[in-house]
N, C-alpha and C positions, 0 to 999 in steps of 0.2 A: 523572556523566558523561552528557551529552546530545548528540544530533545531530539534524539535520533532513536527511532523505534524500528523493530524488525517485524515484518508481517509478510507471509507468503513467500519467504525466501529473498525478499528485497528490503532495503533500508530506506527510511523516509525521514527527512529533516522537518520537524513540525513545530508549530507555535500555536498558542490558543487563538481560536477564531478562524484558523486556516481550514480550507477544504482540500482533501486529498482523495485520489482515486487509487484504491488498492485492489489486490486480487479478490475475487468474489468470496464472500462469507455468507454462510447459510443462516442468517438471522433476519428478522423482519425489519422493514423500514420503520424508523422512529425509535427503535430499541437502542440501548446503550451498549458500547463495546469497550473492553478494557485491554489495553496493550501492556502486557507484563514484561515483554522483552525490550527493556530500555538499555541502549548501549552507551548513550552520552546524555548528560543533563547539565544545562547551563542556567544558573539562578543567581541573580545579583552580581553578575560579571565574574562568577566563580564557576569553573568548569570541573565537572566530575566525570571521569571516564571509567567505565566498567571493565571488568576482567573476566569474561567478556560482558557480563550483565551487571547492572547496578541493583543490589539487593534492596527490596522494598519500594523501588520506584515504579510508578504507574502513570499511564497516560489514558485519560478517559475521552471517549468520542461518542458521537451520536450518528447512527446510520441515516443518511438522507435519502438515498435512492440506490437502486440496482440498475445496471444498464449494460450495453454492449459498446465496445469501441468502434473505431472506424474500420471498414472492411479493407483487408489486405489481400492481394492476389498472389497466389503461388502458381507459377507457370514452369513446368519442366519440359525440356525439349532436347532431343538428341538428333543431331544432323544425320541425314542419309539413311535413317532407319524407320522413318514414318512414325516416330514416337513423339507425341505431345500430350500433355496432361495439364488441365487447368482446374484450380480449386480456389475457393475463397475462405477466409476465416475472420470471425469477429470475436475478439477476446472479451469475455464477461468481466465486469468490474463492480465494485461497491464504492460509492462516494460517501466519505465520512467527514464530519466536521469535528475538529478537535475542541473539546470543551475545557479540559483542565489538565495541567501537568503538575504532578506532585510526587513527593517521596512516599 
């Protein structure tokens, strides 16, 4: 059983029992989350594609933890003008375990 869900402007291919990292959601750890924007659903080797969403389809997940990703360095430099700027960024995420995929 597979599904493609949309969350935070991105699409994720998920299956039950899988853990995914999505954009940060402001819910507590241990609470359940429902993805209502299901774009594709595969069940018993039958694929259903939404236009753009599948009506009534839902994917349930459980929030495991919140965290920050690896640090990336942003370095801006312009030659011959004595301009340089260094900054870092750590993207916040929410780790979700997919519990159930259903219509």
